[in-house]
C-alpha positions, 0 to 999 in steps of 0.5 A, a space after each residue: 456489379 463489382 464484388 469487393 475482394 477485401 477479405 473477411 475474418 470470423 471472430 476466431 480467425 480475427 482473434 488468432 490473427 491479432 492475438 486478442 481473445 474471442 472474449 475480448 473481441 465480444 466485449 469490445 463489441 458490446 462496449 461499441 469500441 470495435 464493432 464488426 464490419 458485418 454479421 453473417 446470415 447466422 449472426 456471427 461477427 465478421 471482421 475486415 482489414 480496416 478493423 485491424 487498423 482500429 484494433 491496433 489503435 485500441 491496443 496502442 491506447 490500452 498500452 498507454 493505460 487509457 481506460 476503455 471510455 477514454 479510448 472510445 473518446 480519443 478514437 473520435 478526436 482529431 490528432 491535435 486533441 489526441 496530442 493533448 491527451 497524450 500529455 495528460 496521460 504522460 503526467 498521470 503515468 508519471 504519478 502512477 510510476 511514483 505511486 508504484 515506486 512508493 509501494 515497492 519501497 514500502 514493501 522492501 521496508 516491511 520485509 526488512 522489518 520482519 526479516 528473521 521472524 519465524 511467525 508474525 501476525 498478519 494484522 501486524 504486517 498490515 499495521 506496519 504497512 499503514 504506518 509507513 504509507 502515512 508516515 509523512 502525514 503522521 509526522 506533520 500531525 504530531 508536529 502540530 501538537 508537540 515539539 519538533 525535537 520529539 517528532 524527530 526522536 520518535 522517528 529517529 531522524 538524524 540517526 544512521 539508517 542502520 541504527 533506525 532499522 535495528 530499532 524498528 526490527 527490535 520493536 517488530 520482534 517485541 510486538 510479535 512476541 507480545 501477541 504470541 504471549 497473549 495468544 498462548 494465554 500466559 498470565 500478565 505476571 508471568 516471567 516471560 510477559 514481564 521480561 517482554 514488557 521490560 524489553 519494550 520499555 527499554 527500547 522506548 526509553 532509548 528512542 524517546 530519550 529524555 522526554 518530559 511527561 507533558 510532551 508525552 501526554 500531548 503526543 498521546 492526545 495527537 494519537 487520539 485525535 486521528 485514530 485512523 491515521 495512527 494504525 494500531 500495532 497491537 489489538 485493543 485486547 492485547 493493549 489491555 493485557 500489556 497495560 495489566 502487565 505494566 501495572 504488575 511490574 515492579 515500580 522500581 524497575 520501571 523507574 530505573 529504565 527511564 533514568 538510564 
């Protein structure tokens, strides 16, 4: 009777040999992805050299970002089927690469916006990210309700990147200060609240330039139609606070801002 000379490995030895943790090997066993060749009399997992080849294929497909379910499926397929799957996976990875690139670009833009801010509200940061993430969708939605020229002004299209960044940084700084003033409990007719409101109006007047009231009302309606698309840069209670600040502002100052 011939005795097989093929070496067997305990789960610990196999883990050391392959660089895969024992926990992962047990998980692969439970998922029927990599079953041990046999079990010892005590019920311990035992692996053979052929298991090394299968594990290598598993790790290769995992490197290519296949899910465990897909890996199980692909290991049973012919080479031709696997080639087709690789083409599909390449397409998916390119999409993921584009997504990651967009995320990194968004993160950089947000960091540029909050650069120099000593303290900034976490919800405001998330709101900025949301706005950048959905910027193209927002532009399209607004274009369905208002003139393209207003959309271009709102997003400062055609303006130098440096000028746009400066305006966005100013807006972020103003909104940060407004949140702080509100949290400090300062009265809406306080000098700081009034000055910050005037600063906000001045910036908005610069961005919107000469926009008639009807167009602005249409833009406001567009915001109301898709509340989830347009992130709230300030909390409702802070917005109510600012509305009160504007109501207490000298009407002559408000008009003067929009005349410039």
